[in-house]
Backbone as JSON Lines, residues from 0, in Angstrom:
{"i":0,"aa":"M","n":[61.61,167.8,190.86],"ca":[62.6,167.08,190.1],"c":[63.7,166.6,191.05]}
{"i":1,"aa":"A","n":[64.07,165.33,190.95],"ca":[65.07,164.75,191.83],"c":[66.47,165.17,191.4]}
{"i":2,"aa":"D","n":[67.33,165.33,192.38],"ca":[68.72,165.66,192.08],"c":[69.44,164.42,191.58]}
{"i":3,"aa":"F","n":[70.34,164.62,190.64],"ca":[71.13,163.52,190.1],"c":[72.56,163.67,190.6]}
{"i":4,"aa":"D","n":[73.05,162.67,191.3],"ca":[74.4,162.7,191.85],"c":[75.36,162.1,190.82]}
{"i":5,"aa":"M","n":[76.02,162.97,190.07],"ca":[76.93,162.55,189.01],"c":[78.1,161.75,189.56]}
{"i":6,"aa":"D","n":[78.62,162.14,190.72],"ca":[79.75,161.43,191.31],"c":[79.36,160.01,191.7]}
{"i":7,"aa":"L","n":[78.18,159.85,192.27],"ca":[77.71,158.53,192.65],"c":[77.49,157.65,191.42]}
{"i":8,"aa":"A","n":[76.87,158.2,190.38],"ca":[76.64,157.45,189.15],"c":[77.96,157.04,188.52]}
{"i":9,"aa":"S","n":[78.9,157.95,188.49],"ca":[80.23,157.66,187.93],"c":[80.94,156.56,188.73]}
{"i":10,"aa":"A","n":[80.84,156.62,190.04],"ca":[81.46,155.61,190.89],"c":[80.83,154.24,190.66]}
{"i":11,"aa":"R","n":[79.52,154.18,190.48],"ca":[78.84,152.91,190.23],"c":[79.25,152.32,188.88]}
{"i":12,"aa":"I","n":[79.34,153.17,187.87],"ca":[79.75,152.69,186.55],"c":[81.19,152.19,186.59]}
{"i":13,"aa":"T","n":[82.06,152.92,187.27],"ca":[83.46,152.52,187.39],"c":[83.57,151.19,188.14]}
{"i":14,"aa":"E","n":[82.8,151.03,189.19],"ca":[82.8,149.79,189.96],"c":[82.3,148.62,189.11]}
{"i":15,"aa":"A","n":[81.24,148.83,188.36],"ca":[80.7,147.75,187.51],"c":[81.7,147.37,186.42]}
{"i":16,"aa":"A","n":[82.37,148.35,185.84],"ca":[83.37,148.08,184.81],"c":[84.56,147.31,185.4]}
{"i":17,"aa":"A","n":[85.0,147.69,186.57],"ca":[86.11,146.99,187.22],"c":[85.74,145.55,187.55]}
{"i":18,"aa":"R","n":[84.51,145.35,188.0],"ca":[84.05,143.99,188.32],"c":[83.98,143.14,187.04]}
{"i":19,"aa":"A","n":[83.47,143.71,185.95],"ca":[83.39,142.98,184.68],"c":[84.78,142.65,184.16]}
{"i":20,"aa":"E","n":[85.7,143.61,184.29],"ca":[87.08,143.36,183.85],"c":[87.72,142.24,184.66]}
{"i":21,"aa":"S","n":[87.51,142.25,185.96],"ca":[88.07,141.22,186.83],"c":[87.49,139.84,186.49]}
{"i":22,"aa":"D","n":[86.17,139.78,186.3],"ca":[85.52,138.51,185.96],"c":[85.99,138.01,184.61]}
{"i":23,"aa":"A","n":[86.08,138.89,183.61],"ca":[86.54,138.5,182.28],"c":[87.99,138.02,182.32]}
{"i":24,"aa":"S","n":[88.83,138.73,183.05],"ca":[90.24,138.33,183.17],"c":[90.37,136.95,183.78]}
{"i":25,"aa":"A","n":[89.57,136.67,184.8],"ca":[89.61,135.36,185.44],"c":[89.18,134.27,184.47]}
{"i":26,"aa":"R","n":[88.16,134.54,183.67],"ca":[87.69,133.55,182.68],"c":[88.77,133.28,181.64]}
{"i":27,"aa":"F","n":[89.44,134.33,181.15],"ca":[90.49,134.14,180.15],"c":[91.71,133.45,180.74]}
{"i":28,"aa":"E","n":[91.98,133.7,182.01],"ca":[93.09,133.04,182.67],"c":[92.86,131.53,182.73]}
{"i":29,"aa":"R","n":[91.62,131.15,183.01],"ca":[91.28,129.72,183.08],"c":[91.27,129.05,181.71]}
{"i":30,"aa":"S","n":[90.77,129.76,180.71],"ca":[90.56,129.13,179.41],"c":[91.72,129.3,178.44]}
{"i":31,"aa":"G","n":[92.58,130.26,178.66],"ca":[93.66,130.51,177.72],"c":[93.23,131.47,176.63]}
{"i":32,"aa":"P","n":[94.1,131.68,175.65],"ca":[93.8,132.65,174.61],"c":[92.64,132.2,173.72]}
{"i":33,"aa":"V","n":[91.92,133.16,173.2],"ca":[90.81,132.88,172.3],"c":[91.35,132.91,170.88]}
{"i":34,"aa":"V","n":[91.21,131.78,170.2],"ca":[91.7,131.64,168.84],"c":[90.63,130.91,168.03]}
{"i":35,"aa":"G","n":[90.39,131.38,166.82],"ca":[89.52,130.66,165.9],"c":[90.38,129.96,164.87]}
{"i":36,"aa":"Q","n":[89.99,128.75,164.52],"ca":[90.76,128.06,163.5],"c":[89.83,127.34,162.55]}
{"i":37,"aa":"A","n":[90.34,127.11,161.34],"ca":[89.59,126.39,160.33],"c":[90.58,125.68,159.42]}
{"i":38,"aa":"C","n":[90.2,124.5,158.97],"ca":[91.02,123.69,158.07],"c":[90.26,123.42,156.78]}
{"i":39,"aa":"S","n":[91.0,123.29,155.69],"ca":[90.38,122.89,154.44],"c":[89.89,121.45,154.57]}
{"i":40,"aa":"S","n":[88.97,121.06,153.7],"ca":[88.38,119.72,153.8],"c":[89.43,118.62,153.68]}
{"i":41,"aa":"D","n":[90.48,118.85,152.93],"ca":[91.55,117.85,152.81],"c":[92.67,118.07,153.83]}
{"i":42,"aa":"E","n":[92.47,119.05,154.72],"ca":[93.4,119.38,155.8],"c":[94.78,119.79,155.31]}
{"i":43,"aa":"T","n":[94.85,120.35,154.1],"ca":[96.15,120.81,153.58],"c":[96.4,122.28,153.9]}
{"i":44,"aa":"I","n":[95.36,122.99,154.31],"ca":[95.51,124.4,154.7],"c":[94.81,124.61,156.03]}
{"i":45,"aa":"E","n":[95.51,125.25,156.96],"ca":[94.93,125.57,158.26],"c":[95.18,127.05,158.54]}
{"i":46,"aa":"V","n":[94.13,127.72,159.04],"ca":[94.21,129.14,159.36],"c":[93.8,129.33,160.81]}
{"i":47,"aa":"R","n":[94.53,130.18,161.52],"ca":[94.17,130.57,162.88],"c":[94.09,132.09,162.93]}
{"i":48,"aa":"V","n":[93.08,132.57,163.64],"ca":[92.89,134.01,163.78],"c":[92.6,134.37,165.23]}
{"i":49,"aa":"A","n":[92.9,135.61,165.57],"ca":[92.49,136.18,166.85],"c":[91.09,136.74,166.67]}
{"i":50,"aa":"P","n":[90.38,137.02,167.75],"ca":[89.07,137.66,167.61],"c":[89.19,138.94,166.78]}
{"i":51,"aa":"G","n":[88.26,139.13,165.89],"ca":[88.32,140.28,164.99],"c":[88.91,139.92,163.64]}
{"i":52,"aa":"G","n":[89.54,138.76,163.53],"ca":[90.03,138.29,162.24],"c":[91.5,138.47,161.96]}
{"i":53,"aa":"L","n":[92.28,138.95,162.92],"ca":[93.71,139.11,162.69],"c":[94.35,137.73,162.53]}
{"i":54,"aa":"L","n":[94.97,137.48,161.37],"ca":[95.62,136.18,161.14],"c":[96.77,136.0,162.12]}
{"i":55,"aa":"T","n":[96.79,134.86,162.79],"ca":[97.92,134.56,163.67],"c":[98.79,133.46,163.09]}
{"i":56,"aa":"S","n":[98.21,132.61,162.22],"ca":[99.03,131.63,161.51],"c":[98.28,131.07,160.32]}
{"i":57,"aa":"V","n":[99.05,130.72,159.31],"ca":[98.54,130.04,158.12],"c":[99.51,128.91,157.83]}
{"i":58,"aa":"S","n":[98.99,127.68,157.78],"ca":[99.82,126.52,157.45],"c":[99.34,125.94,156.13]}
{"i":59,"aa":"I","n":[100.27,125.78,155.22],"ca":[99.95,125.23,153.91],"c":[100.83,124.01,153.68]}
{"i":60,"aa":"H","n":[100.19,122.86,153.54],"ca":[100.92,121.63,153.26],"c":[101.4,121.66,151.81]}
{"i":61,"aa":"R","n":[102.51,121.07,151.58],"ca":[103.12,121.07,150.25],"c":[102.15,120.56,149.17]}
{"i":62,"aa":"S","n":[101.32,119.59,149.5],"ca":[100.4,119.03,148.51],"c":[99.33,120.03,148.06]}
{"i":63,"aa":"A","n":[99.08,121.07,148.85],"ca":[98.1,122.1,148.45],"c":[98.62,122.97,147.33]}
{"i":64,"aa":"L","n":[99.93,123.02,147.16],"ca":[100.53,123.9,146.16],"c":[100.18,123.51,144.73]}
{"i":65,"aa":"R","n":[99.74,122.29,144.51],"ca":[99.39,121.84,143.16],"c":[98.14,122.55,142.62]}
{"i":66,"aa":"H","n":[97.36,123.17,143.5],"ca":[96.13,123.84,143.08],"c":[96.38,125.23,142.51]}
{"i":67,"aa":"G","n":[97.51,125.8,142.71],"ca":[97.8,127.13,142.19],"c":[97.51,128.22,143.2]}
{"i":68,"aa":"S","n":[98.14,129.36,143.0],"ca":[98.07,130.43,143.99],"c":[96.67,131.05,144.13]}
{"i":69,"aa":"A","n":[95.93,131.16,143.03],"ca":[94.6,131.77,143.11],"c":[93.66,130.9,143.94]}
{"i":70,"aa":"V","n":[93.71,129.6,143.76],"ca":[92.86,128.68,144.52],"c":[93.26,128.7,145.99]}
{"i":71,"aa":"I","n":[94.55,128.7,146.25],"ca":[95.04,128.73,147.63],"c":[94.61,130.04,148.31]}
{"i":72,"aa":"A","n":[94.73,131.15,147.61],"ca":[94.32,132.45,148.18],"c":[92.83,132.44,148.51]}
{"i":73,"aa":"D","n":[92.01,131.92,147.61],"ca":[90.57,131.84,147.86],"c":[90.27,130.98,149.08]}
{"i":74,"aa":"Q","n":[90.96,129.85,149.19],"ca":[90.75,128.96,150.34],"c":[91.16,129.65,151.64]}
{"i":75,"aa":"I","n":[92.28,130.35,151.61],"ca":[92.74,131.04,152.82],"c":[91.72,132.09,153.25]}
{"i":76,"aa":"L","n":[91.18,132.85,152.3],"ca":[90.17,133.86,152.64],"c":[88.92,133.21,153.21]}
{"i":77,"aa":"E","n":[88.46,132.13,152.6],"ca":[87.27,131.43,153.1],"c":[87.52,130.87,154.5]}
{"i":78,"aa":"L","n":[88.68,130.26,154.69],"ca":[89.01,129.69,156.0],"c":[89.17,130.79,157.05]}
{"i":79,"aa":"A","n":[89.73,131.93,156.66],"ca":[89.89,133.04,157.61],"c":[88.53,133.56,158.05]}
{"i":80,"aa":"Q","n":[87.57,133.62,157.13],"ca":[86.22,134.06,157.5],"c":[85.58,133.07,158.46]}
{"i":81,"aa":"R","n":[85.73,131.79,158.19],"ca":[85.17,130.77,159.07],"c":[85.84,130.83,160.44]}
{"i":82,"aa":"A","n":[87.14,130.97,160.47],"ca":[87.87,131.04,161.73],"c":[87.49,132.31,162.51]}
{"i":83,"aa":"T","n":[87.24,133.41,161.8],"ca":[86.84,134.65,162.45],"c":[85.48,134.48,163.12]}
{"i":84,"aa":"R","n":[84.55,133.83,162.44],"ca":[83.25,133.56,163.06],"c":[83.42,132.7,164.31]}
{"i":85,"aa":"R","n":[84.29,131.71,164.23],"ca":[84.52,130.83,165.38],"c":[85.15,131.59,166.54]}
{"i":86,"aa":"A","n":[86.1,132.47,166.24],"ca":[86.72,133.27,167.3],"c":[85.68,134.19,167.94]}
{"i":87,"aa":"G","n":[84.81,134.78,167.12],"ca":[83.74,135.63,167.64],"c":[82.78,134.86,168.52]}
{"i":88,"aa":"D","n":[82.48,133.62,168.13],"ca":[81.61,132.75,168.93],"c":[82.27,132.44,170.28]}
{"i":89,"aa":"K","n":[83.55,132.16,170.25],"ca":[84.27,131.85,171.49],"c":[84.33,133.07,172.41]}
{"i":90,"aa":"M","n":[84.58,134.25,171.84],"ca":[84.59,135.46,172.66],"c":[83.21,135.71,173.24]}
{"i":91,"aa":"Y","n":[82.17,135.5,172.43],"ca":[80.81,135.69,172.91],"c":[80.55,134.82,174.13]}
{"i":92,"aa":"H","n":[80.88,133.53,174.02],"ca":[80.61,132.62,175.13],"c":[81.53,132.84,176.32]}
{"i":93,"aa":"A","n":[82.74,133.31,176.07],"ca":[83.65,133.59,177.18],"c":[83.21,134.82,177.97]}
{"i":94,"aa":"L","n":[82.66,135.82,177.26],"ca":[82.31,137.08,177.91],"c":[80.83,137.2,178.27]}
{"i":95,"aa":"A","n":[79.97,136.34,177.75],"ca":[78.53,136.45,177.97],"c":[78.14,136.53,179.45]}
{"i":96,"aa":"P","n":[78.83,135.81,180.34],"ca":[78.43,135.92,181.74],"c":[78.74,137.29,182.38]}
{"i":97,"aa":"V","n":[79.61,138.08,181.75],"ca":[80.0,139.34,182.38],"c":[79.7,140.58,181.55]}
{"i":98,"aa":"V","n":[79.3,140.4,180.29],"ca":[79.01,141.52,179.4],"c":[77.65,141.27,178.74]}
{"i":99,"aa":"A","n":[76.85,142.29,178.61],"ca":[75.52,142.15,178.0],"c":[75.64,141.69,176.55]}
{"i":100,"aa":"A","n":[74.7,140.84,176.13],"ca":[74.7,140.28,174.78],"c":[74.69,141.38,173.71]}
{"i":101,"aa":"A","n":[73.92,142.43,173.93],"ca":[73.85,143.51,172.95],"c":[75.22,144.18,172.77]}
{"i":102,"aa":"Q","n":[75.95,144.34,173.86],"ca":[77.27,144.94,173.77],"c":[78.24,144.02,173.04]}
{"i":103,"aa":"L","n":[78.13,142.72,173.26],"ca":[79.0,141.77,172.56],"c":[78.74,141.79,171.07]}
{"i":104,"aa":"E","n":[77.48,141.88,170.69],"ca":[77.14,141.91,169.27],"c":[77.62,143.19,168.62]}
{"i":105,"aa":"V","n":[77.59,144.31,169.35],"ca":[78.13,145.57,168.82],"c":[79.63,145.41,168.53]}
{"i":106,"aa":"L","n":[80.3,144.65,169.36],"ca":[81.73,144.4,169.17],"c":[82.0,143.39,168.06]}
{"i":107,"aa":"G","n":[80.95,142.76,167.54],"ca":[81.12,141.79,166.47],"c":[81.21,140.36,166.94]}
{"i":108,"aa":"Y","n":[80.96,140.11,168.21],"ca":[81.02,138.77,168.77],"c":[79.61,138.21,168.83]}
{"i":109,"aa":"Q","n":[79.34,137.21,168.01],"ca":[78.02,136.62,167.96],"c":[78.11,135.11,168.08]}
{"i":110,"aa":"P","n":[77.13,134.51,168.73],"ca":[77.15,133.05,168.84],"c":[76.82,132.41,167.49]}
{"i":111,"aa":"I","n":[77.39,131.25,167.27],"ca":[77.1,130.47,166.07],"c":[76.13,129.37,166.49]}
{"i":112,"aa":"P","n":[75.02,129.22,165.79],"ca":[74.08,128.14,166.13],"c":[74.77,126.77,166.02]}
{"i":113,"aa":"D","n":[74.36,125.84,166.88],"ca":[74.99,124.52,166.9],"c":[74.91,123.78,165.58]}
{"i":114,"aa":"D","n":[73.86,124.03,164.79],"ca":[73.7,123.32,163.53],"c":[74.41,124.0,162.36]}
{"i":115,"aa":"D","n":[75.1,125.1,162.61],"ca":[75.84,125.81,161.58],"c":[77.14,125.06,161.28]}
{"i":116,"aa":"P","n":[77.53,124.95,160.01],"ca":[78.79,124.25,159.68],"c":[80.03,124.9,160.29]}
{"i":117,"aa":"D","n":[79.96,126.18,160.63],"ca":[81.1,126.85,161.25],"c":[81.2,126.62,162.75]}
{"i":118,"aa":"A","n":[80.19,125.99,163.33],"ca":[80.22,125.75,164.78],"c":[81.32,124.75,165.1]}
{"i":119,"aa":"D","n":[82.11,125.07,166.12],"ca":[83.12,124.13,166.57],"c":[82.45,122.97,167.28]}
{"i":120,"aa":"T","n":[83.14,121.88,167.36],"ca":[82.58,120.69,167.99],"c":[82.79,120.66,169.5]}
{"i":121,"aa":"Y","n":[83.46,121.68,170.04],"ca":[83.69,121.72,171.48],"c":[83.21,123.04,172.03]}
{"i":122,"aa":"S","n":[82.96,123.06,173.32],"ca":[82.52,124.31,173.95],"c":[83.74,125.08,174.43]}
{"i":123,"aa":"Y","n":[83.52,126.34,174.72],"ca":[84.61,127.2,175.16],"c":[84.17,127.96,176.39]}
{"i":124,"aa":"G","n":[84.73,127.61,177.51],"ca":[84.47,128.34,178.74],"c":[83.04,128.25,179.23]}
{"i":125,"aa":"R","n":[82.32,127.24,178.82],"ca":[80.91,127.12,179.26],"c":[80.8,126.19,180.42]}
């Protein structure tokens, strides 16, 4: 049975993690913050979220208020879900070169197919 050098294995893992962190930091420095956004079809409501779905801003145009609070709340929730998917897609593509796809999916970052209505029309860090 071969001996296992725990210190060497630990050093290799630490080195790989540091390299991935450095590469990811450089990518984010070039591209800026990762934000997902979505607008209502009439562009009266806009939602922005951070990866994971944390709302960073909600803009409601005065003309949207005629629909009532329940309709506006439903639209905000729908837009937040769409924006969250977009933020996850952006994180996936930003980190894919330095983090394994399986690990990204465990974190909730998944790519959106190009033909999906939630797909953004621009690329991010590709």
